[in-house]
Structures are given as structure tokens and as C-alpha cells.
Wavefront OBJ file of the C-alpha trace (Angstrom):
o trace
v 41.425 48.102 -20.997
v 45.412 47.492 -20.830
v 47.144 47.425 -24.508
v 50.350 45.836 -25.236
v 51.838 46.198 -28.846
v 54.952 44.053 -29.589
v 57.067 44.391 -33.184
v 57.377 40.628 -34.569
v 59.152 42.245 -37.689
v 58.540 45.857 -39.113
v 55.308 44.906 -40.875
v 54.236 42.178 -38.123
v 52.823 43.185 -35.242
v 50.974 41.554 -32.023
v 48.360 43.533 -29.829
v 47.668 42.001 -26.139
v 43.889 43.341 -25.128
v 42.917 42.693 -21.247
v 39.347 43.828 -21.206
v 38.720 44.125 -17.468
v 37.028 41.253 -15.743
v 33.640 43.764 -14.728
v 33.395 45.441 -18.515
v 33.655 41.849 -20.087
v 30.799 40.611 -17.104
v 28.842 43.314 -18.703
v 29.120 43.052 -22.154
v 28.582 39.637 -21.630
v 24.839 40.442 -20.049
v 24.368 42.864 -23.412
v 24.283 39.209 -24.729
v 22.384 37.254 -22.608
v 19.372 39.981 -22.805
v 19.414 39.769 -26.385
v 19.403 36.223 -26.020
v 16.416 36.507 -23.426
v 14.072 38.451 -25.739
v 14.980 35.970 -29.092
v 14.968 32.709 -27.567
v 12.498 30.114 -26.823
v 12.564 28.229 -23.615
v 10.006 25.969 -22.909
v 7.360 26.894 -19.966
v 8.413 30.585 -20.435
v 6.604 33.371 -22.192
v 9.000 34.210 -25.165
v 11.094 36.923 -23.575
v 10.054 36.302 -19.761
v 12.348 33.343 -18.733
v 14.979 33.939 -16.101
v 18.462 35.117 -16.924
v 20.082 32.540 -14.856
v 17.533 29.839 -16.621
v 18.795 30.924 -20.298
v 22.636 31.422 -19.290
v 22.433 27.737 -17.961
v 20.726 26.381 -21.189
v 22.992 28.513 -23.388
v 25.963 28.845 -21.774
v 28.304 27.698 -25.165
v 26.316 29.487 -27.631
v 26.228 32.717 -25.343
v 30.378 32.801 -24.820
v 30.590 32.444 -28.393
v 28.238 34.946 -29.535
v 29.549 36.916 -26.779
v 33.338 36.913 -28.065
v 31.963 37.180 -31.821
v 30.295 40.299 -31.183
v 32.296 42.043 -29.107
v 35.909 41.186 -30.031
v 35.874 43.273 -33.024
v 34.959 45.855 -30.854
v 37.537 45.583 -28.583
v 40.060 45.361 -31.452
v 38.676 48.545 -33.203
v 39.005 50.604 -29.601
v 42.771 49.459 -28.730
v 43.662 50.080 -32.511
v 42.265 53.578 -32.476
v 43.961 54.203 -29.134
v 47.347 53.135 -30.410
v 47.129 54.861 -33.775
v 47.117 51.563 -35.406
v 45.891 50.618 -39.204
v 45.510 46.976 -39.912
v 46.810 46.170 -43.839
v 44.591 42.777 -43.536
v 42.421 41.218 -41.114
v 43.717 40.451 -37.993
v 44.964 36.738 -37.258
v 43.049 35.892 -33.500
v 45.829 34.084 -31.828
v 44.695 33.265 -28.535
v 41.111 34.191 -26.204
v 41.052 33.979 -22.840
v 37.951 34.499 -20.998
v 35.967 32.988 -17.755
v 33.100 35.030 -16.103
v 34.743 36.733 -13.272
v 37.800 37.406 -14.695
v 39.837 39.306 -17.284
v 39.047 38.648 -20.956
v 42.639 38.839 -22.429
v 43.131 38.849 -26.680
v 46.086 38.107 -28.529
v 46.283 39.112 -31.850
v 48.188 39.367 -35.050
v 48.334 41.704 -37.593
v 50.275 43.397 -40.384
v 50.488 47.391 -41.381
v 52.184 49.314 -43.921
v 56.040 49.605 -43.647
v 57.397 52.611 -42.128
v 59.900 53.392 -44.547
v 63.496 56.116 -43.524
v 64.932 56.887 -46.668
v 68.023 58.784 -46.190
v 70.960 57.058 -48.425
v 69.643 57.897 -52.187
v 71.976 59.637 -53.121
v 76.033 59.737 -53.769
v 76.109 55.630 -54.188
v 78.306 53.367 -56.260
v 75.763 51.400 -58.069
v 77.083 48.182 -59.362
v 75.871 47.795 -62.862
v 76.039 45.113 -65.530
v 75.639 46.424 -69.237
v 75.321 44.668 -71.971
v 77.696 45.282 -75.042
v 76.707 44.225 -79.057
v 78.860 41.955 -80.756
v 78.810 40.561 -84.084
v 78.407 36.958 -83.193
v 74.877 37.976 -82.037
v 73.742 38.584 -85.705
v 75.034 34.913 -86.762
v 73.693 33.433 -83.721
v 69.921 35.121 -84.211
v 70.026 33.993 -87.518
v 70.874 30.367 -86.626
v 68.009 30.381 -84.128
v 65.928 31.529 -87.133
v 67.502 28.781 -89.317
v 66.457 26.121 -86.787
v 63.098 27.573 -86.219
v 62.258 26.842 -89.868
v 64.319 23.506 -90.341
v 61.565 20.763 -91.556
v 61.399 17.446 -90.540
v 61.946 15.406 -93.839
v 61.970 11.857 -94.575
v 65.263 10.096 -95.037
v 66.351 6.666 -96.243
v 69.817 6.251 -94.447
v 71.028 5.403 -91.005
v 69.685 6.495 -87.817
v 72.027 9.226 -85.984
v 71.885 11.360 -83.085
v 68.921 14.460 -83.710
v 66.604 12.328 -85.862
v 63.168 11.513 -85.601
v 61.916 8.084 -85.423
v 58.173 6.975 -84.913
v 58.270 3.577 -83.665
v 56.175 0.081 -82.634
v 57.016 -1.394 -79.585
v 56.670 -4.679 -78.368
v 57.364 -5.807 -74.777
v 59.016 -9.112 -75.405
v 59.096 -10.273 -71.680
v 55.332 -10.749 -70.612
v 55.688 -11.600 -67.357
v 57.485 -8.515 -66.565
v 56.371 -5.847 -68.850
v 53.958 -3.320 -68.079
v 50.182 -3.650 -68.833
v 50.461 -2.616 -72.276
v 52.125 -5.150 -74.174
v 52.191 -3.702 -77.734
v 52.113 0.772 -78.470
v 53.844 3.473 -80.709
v 56.542 6.244 -79.622
v 55.559 8.973 -82.141
v 58.786 10.339 -83.003
v 61.314 9.211 -80.514
v 64.671 11.585 -81.149
v 67.643 9.694 -81.474
v 69.838 9.834 -77.935
v 67.636 12.901 -76.988
v 65.076 10.798 -74.935
v 65.073 8.704 -71.628
v 64.948 5.413 -72.330
v 68.582 4.813 -71.952
v 71.457 4.264 -73.302
v 71.031 0.326 -74.800
v 67.626 1.695 -76.379
v 69.339 3.983 -78.781
v 72.348 2.201 -79.543
v 70.302 -0.526 -80.994
v 68.437 2.332 -83.385
v 71.492 3.978 -84.149
v 72.362 3.857 -88.046
v 69.237 1.809 -88.596
v 66.650 2.709 -90.967
v 62.756 2.665 -91.770
v 61.349 -1.056 -91.569
v 64.231 -2.549 -89.929
v 63.966 -4.458 -86.598
v 65.985 -4.373 -82.934
v 65.568 -6.208 -80.167
v 67.137 -4.498 -76.926
v 65.696 -3.109 -73.529
v 64.082 0.191 -72.788
v 64.053 2.409 -69.337
v 60.386 2.965 -68.192
v 58.733 4.540 -65.207
v 61.586 4.694 -62.297
v 64.297 3.754 -64.680
v 63.768 0.149 -64.604
v 64.639 -1.904 -67.963
v 62.189 -3.884 -69.743
v 63.275 -6.246 -72.884
v 61.301 -4.342 -76.176
v 61.071 -5.165 -79.961
v 61.555 -2.068 -82.160
v 60.178 -1.119 -85.152
v 60.846 1.648 -87.005
v 57.813 3.103 -88.920
v 59.153 6.635 -90.205
v 62.738 8.131 -90.071
v 62.787 11.941 -89.794
v 65.719 14.276 -90.093
v 65.485 17.910 -89.467
v 66.769 19.454 -92.542
v 68.013 23.274 -92.322
v 68.768 25.871 -94.626
v 72.020 27.646 -95.443
v 72.161 30.589 -94.340
v 72.635 32.952 -97.325
v 71.292 34.811 -100.086
v 68.407 32.592 -100.696
v 67.599 31.716 -97.029
v 67.378 35.830 -96.647
v 65.103 36.205 -99.795
v 63.240 33.666 -98.068
v 62.583 35.879 -95.175
v 61.151 38.810 -97.373
v 64.767 40.941 -97.628
v 66.857 41.583 -100.367
v 70.255 40.133 -99.863
v 71.535 38.220 -96.725
v 73.621 41.850 -95.715
v 70.003 43.497 -95.453
v 68.498 41.132 -93.491
v 71.920 41.328 -91.387
v 71.979 45.585 -91.204
v 67.841 44.943 -89.744
v 69.055 42.568 -87.439
v 72.156 44.787 -85.852
v 69.035 47.659 -85.439
v 66.806 45.108 -83.789
v 69.554 44.076 -81.533
v 71.377 46.987 -80.918
v 67.824 48.180 -79.764
v 66.905 45.447 -77.313
v 70.573 45.923 -76.068
v 69.488 49.230 -75.095
v 65.930 48.303 -73.845
v 67.518 45.754 -71.605
v 70.507 47.845 -70.387
v 67.653 50.422 -69.272
v 65.922 47.861 -67.238
v 69.480 46.797 -65.776
v 70.092 50.224 -64.626
v 66.748 50.981 -63.098
v 66.711 47.210 -60.966
v 69.953 47.937 -60.104
v 69.483 51.651 -58.583
v 66.615 50.108 -56.868
v 68.575 46.858 -55.072
v 71.090 49.535 -54.466
v 68.207 51.802 -52.533
v 67.208 48.631 -51.059
v 70.157 47.741 -49.863
v 71.155 51.057 -48.559
v 67.876 51.829 -47.074
v 66.383 48.354 -45.911
v 62.479 47.812 -45.158
v 59.975 44.751 -44.717
v 57.003 44.546 -46.929
v 54.095 42.852 -45.805
v 54.091 38.659 -46.024
v 50.080 38.630 -47.132
v 50.879 41.126 -49.596
v 53.368 39.508 -51.751
v 51.729 35.940 -51.336
v 48.427 37.817 -52.746
v 50.079 39.033 -55.747
v 52.431 35.653 -55.967
v 49.044 34.200 -56.062
v 47.400 36.294 -58.837
v 50.886 36.001 -61.136
v 50.878 31.967 -60.566
v 46.830 31.136 -61.326
v 46.798 31.722 -65.047
v 49.971 29.050 -64.994
v 48.918 26.544 -62.128
v 47.061 24.318 -64.686
v 49.282 24.518 -67.238
v 52.071 23.306 -65.179
v 49.580 20.995 -63.485
v 50.951 22.628 -60.236
v 49.007 23.645 -57.344
v 48.668 27.550 -56.669
v 50.466 27.724 -53.777
v 53.513 26.183 -54.946
v 53.819 27.650 -58.118
v 53.472 31.069 -56.312
v 56.578 30.271 -54.201
v 58.624 30.634 -57.702
v 57.135 34.799 -57.338
v 57.783 35.593 -54.209
v 61.139 37.365 -54.818
v 60.116 39.358 -58.118
v 57.124 40.345 -56.394
v 58.806 41.624 -53.754
v 60.863 43.255 -55.264
v 58.154 45.508 -57.507
v 56.268 45.966 -54.114
v 59.724 47.448 -52.461
v 60.338 49.445 -55.365
v 56.033 50.655 -55.052
v 57.152 51.746 -51.542
v 60.742 53.368 -52.541
v 59.151 55.424 -55.409
v 56.203 56.544 -53.289
v 58.959 57.804 -50.308
v 61.127 59.293 -53.153
v 58.383 61.474 -54.518
v 58.244 63.054 -50.866
v 62.089 63.498 -50.907
v 62.523 64.582 -54.452
v 61.167 68.085 -55.589
v 59.816 67.671 -59.133
v 58.321 70.391 -61.632
v 56.623 69.449 -64.188
v 57.023 72.055 -67.419
v 55.441 72.221 -71.165
v 58.552 70.598 -72.419
v 58.351 67.571 -70.089
v 55.014 66.800 -71.198
v 56.109 67.207 -74.770
v 59.059 64.902 -74.287
v 57.084 62.139 -72.705
v 54.217 61.901 -75.001
v 57.126 61.880 -77.798
v 58.476 58.565 -75.777
v 55.175 57.471 -75.936
v 54.491 57.918 -79.150
v 58.093 56.204 -80.176
v 57.399 52.912 -78.043
v 54.224 51.802 -80.441
v 55.481 53.314 -83.614
v 53.805 56.666 -84.408
v 54.524 60.324 -84.879
v 53.695 62.811 -81.881
v 50.865 63.941 -84.392
v 49.285 60.451 -84.896
v 49.468 59.701 -81.122
v 47.371 63.034 -80.603
v 45.012 62.228 -82.532
v 44.597 59.211 -81.200
v 45.009 59.974 -77.406
v 43.815 63.693 -77.405
v 43.374 63.613 -73.624
v 46.475 61.535 -72.951
v 47.976 64.937 -71.102
v 45.223 65.476 -68.613
v 45.154 61.853 -67.071
v 46.773 61.503 -63.394
v 48.863 58.658 -64.996
v 50.627 60.524 -67.293
v 51.464 63.083 -64.914
v 53.009 60.431 -62.651
v 55.106 59.036 -65.326
v 56.776 62.441 -65.639
v 57.316 62.730 -61.930
v 58.783 59.515 -62.107
v 61.134 59.852 -64.992
v 62.334 62.969 -63.179
v 62.853 61.652 -59.895
v 64.647 58.471 -61.700
v 66.876 61.090 -64.045
v 67.444 62.479 -60.563
v 69.150 59.357 -59.202
v 71.045 58.469 -62.144
v 72.433 61.956 -61.705
v 73.450 62.121 -58.083
v 74.743 58.300 -58.136
v 77.854 56.670 -59.881
v 77.176 53.475 -61.932
v 80.094 50.827 -61.408
v 80.406 48.566 -64.047
v 81.067 44.929 -63.233
v 81.521 42.127 -65.378
v 78.851 40.157 -66.861
v 78.720 36.106 -68.179
v 78.729 36.433 -71.861
v 76.156 34.006 -72.211
v 74.125 35.458 -69.786
v 74.170 38.329 -71.995
v 73.310 36.165 -75.433
v 70.034 34.417 -73.568
v 69.266 38.219 -72.364
v 68.949 39.757 -76.023
v 68.807 37.134 -78.214
v 65.110 36.508 -77.907
v 61.904 35.440 -79.606
v 61.183 38.988 -79.911
v 63.903 39.692 -82.304
v 63.118 36.301 -84.146
v 59.763 37.001 -84.089
v 60.023 40.718 -85.760
v 62.870 39.411 -88.223
v 60.518 36.747 -89.229
v 57.175 38.896 -89.413
v 58.591 40.880 -92.959
v 58.464 37.938 -95.425
l 1 2 3 4 5 6 7 8 9 10 11 12 13 14 15 16 17 18 19 20 21 22 23 24 25 26 27 28 29 30 31 32 33 34 35 36 37 38 39 40 41 42 43 44 45 46 47 48 49 50 51 52 53 54 55 56 57 58 59 60 61 62 63 64 65 66 67 68 69 70 71 72 73 74 75 76 77 78 79 80 81 82 83 84 85 86 87 88 89 90 91 92 93 94 95 96 97 98 99 100 101 102 103 104 105 106 107 108 109 110 111 112 113 114 115 116 117 118 119 120 121 122 123 124 125 126 127 128 129 130 131 132 133 134 135 136 137 138 139 140 141 142 143 144 145 146 147 148 149 150 151 152 153 154 155 156 157 158 159 160 161 162 163 164 165 166 167 168 169 170 171 172 173 174 175 176 177 178 179 180 181 182 183 184 185 186 187 188 189 190 191 192 193 194 195 196 197 198 199 200 201 202 203 204 205 206 207 208 209 210 211 212 213 214 215 216 217 218 219 220 221 222 223 224 225 226 227 228 229 230 231 232 233 234 235 236 237 238 239 240 241 242 243 244 245 246 247 248 249 250 251 252 253 254 255 256 257 258 259 260 261 262 263 264 265 266 267 268 269 270 271 272 273 274 275 276 277 278 279 280 281 282 283 284 285 286 287 288 289 290 291 292 293 294 295 296 297 298 299 300 301 302 303 304 305 306 307 308 309 310 311 312 313 314 315 316 317 318 319 320 321 322 323 324 325 326 327 328 329 330 331 332 333 334 335 336 337 338 339 340 341 342 343 344 345 346 347 348 349 350 351 352 353 354 355 356 357 358 359 360 361 362 363 364 365 366 367 368 369 370 371 372 373 374 375 376 377 378 379 380 381 382 383 384 385 386 387 388 389 390 391 392 393 394 395 396 397 398 399 400 401 402 403 404 405 406 407 408 409 410 411 412 413 414 415 416 417 418 419 420 421 422 423 424 425 426 427 428 429 430
């Protein structure tokens, strides 16, 4: 057996195997003998037909059966000889064989990446830190207020942002779609795809008014329509004052703002910790580049996409592409952490265990005693020990590298911090 291995990438390899003609033919004869004992040939008792007769009658099936049975054997031997461990089922790219000639087999397969992590200390790590700003409190209050706004019926003329329920009649039957009469449920004025003419014709109109205009439909083609306003509603937003705060379950607006200040500050701290950790591993990946198996990334991306494919009405394969980047990063981080555990010596003390229990209890807002009562064996599990090891490794990275602050996009900061978590926390106190 002649074996040649080619590296197509760090994780993708191609192996070419050449089986000598004599060996291939001997293995083929094993398959032929099996057929002789198990197939029925007209004019012969079972197992008595000449091999040449069977070879002639079942040539295609014999070849297929031989290759199906023996290729896995050849591959296993080649992998053992070269010390290779395929991560997934090998992909057979080519098979060439004729009786009396060598069998040539070409296979591609993925392997685990080999990491050579040398640069993990003394690095300058670019890091974006979110800073608290007083405006975040008012922005959050506005978001809460807007969430609770109610669409109430109004009598004056329609303006941008109002909701209109319309009766629609297509007035040019020769060019109109199949539906002649229909209703549109609560079109938002100037916030829809029906075109400027459609919106301008409705602006200033009241309930029961009828207007003649055109509406863009389908691929943007305009159709003459008659519109009757059946119902007119407008979002009514509360003033951000003492009454508003009391409706949220707070004694005063000042108390409400103080709670939001605390909530936002906690979220900023949490996000900054996440950003710092992500920045650290991004730098490690940059300084110690390596690939991860494409099939592994694809497999986990599919799993993440599956629950949302039906919701977004997209094929899983298409939606999975949106996860390739973050999934690849997460997998690389796992590989790096595994390698860092071999490079950085960690000693676990009783104090480390107590600190970890305290952190875990704090996450779900329990005292240490309450947490231990609910989880009496928490310190005995392997996961618990791994959490401590990983924390101490991260602390080691933080201590032995320098974080360089870089300016961030203020709008991105706000979107990152002021989210539904803060709103729901505040709302839930009614």
C-alpha cells in the first residue's frame, strides 16, 4: 500500500492510497467466493457454479460489493499507518480500478486543528468600553413610555404615524389585480410601501372621508384606487412625570430614575466584561491563527438556524450562513481555552471555590447559604472545577496583557446597553 497525504488546509487533508494489483485482485476474489456461496445460478446447485461464470454474470455487482466492503478497510489501515483521525466521515473523491491494475483511491477528510499558541501574554488588546451617560436614563424612560403607548381614536385630520383602517376599491378594473374590493388593517400613514401619492391623499383626512388616488402594489406598479377611512387611530404617549412613574409602581420619578441608573450601570458592567473577554480572544486568534473544521461550523450553524427557519420562512441552509461567523468564533475560543489549560498552571484553593459559589449565587440573586441549600453538591461537579480553572486562566490573561481603549460608536453603545432587559425589569415592578 502506497499512501500520500496532502494538506489542503489546516483541517482539511487529502489522502491518496494505491493498493497493489495483486492485493486488490485477491480481495476481489474474496468477494467472488462469497457470491459463489450465496447466489443462485441457473443450471447449478447453490455454491457449485464456476467462479468464471459468476464473475461474468454479476460483474457490476461484484465490483460494487468489493469496493463497498474493502474501501473502509483500506482507509482504516492508511489512517492507522499515518496516525490520522478523521473528524467526520471521509469524502471519497475518486476511485480507479480495473482487474489486473492497482486500485487508486483519493479521499478528503477533516481533522482537529493543531494549535501552536505561543503569543498569549505581553499583548496590546484593543478594547471598546461603554461608559454611562445621563441621557441613557431618559432614553430608557422614552422607550418604556413608547412601549406602553395606546392607539386611540381621534377626530382631527390624519398625520404622519397615524393608523388608518381603509376600505379599498380598485377603480380601473381592466388593469387592477383580481381583488376588486378589500380592506387594509391599520396602515401607518407615511410609514408604508403604497407610495407618496397614496399617503399624501390621506393626509389631513378624517374618518368616513373618501379619496381617489393610486397605490403601489407588487413590484411597485401603481393602480387607481378609491379609499374610504373606516377608522382613524393615533398613538397617545404619556408624559414622563410623577404620574407616569407611579403607574410603573414607583413612589416618584426620582426613584424610578435611580432604579434605571442602577439597572443600566449593571448592564454596562456586564457588557464591558463581555467585550473585554471577546477582545481578548480575538487578539489571541489574530496572534495565533488556526482554522477550524468547516463541517463542524456548518453543523452547529444549522442547529442554531433550525428553530428560526420556519419563523423567517427561509431554508435552514440559507439562514445557517448568518451564523457562520459567530459560531466559528465560539468554536475557536473553545479550542484556545483547551490549549491554554495546558499552558497555564492553575491551582484551585478553597477560597476560589467560595468565590465561585458566591458569583453563581449572585447571578440568580440568592445569598450564598440559599444557593448552597438549593445546590448542596455544586462544588463536587466537574463543570464547577472547569469554571474556576477557566476564570483563573482569563484572570491570568487580563493580568499579563494590556488593554488599549478605542473609541466606540455612541449609537452602537446605546443600542447595546438600553435594551428590552432594562425595560422589562422596570415594567415588571407594577
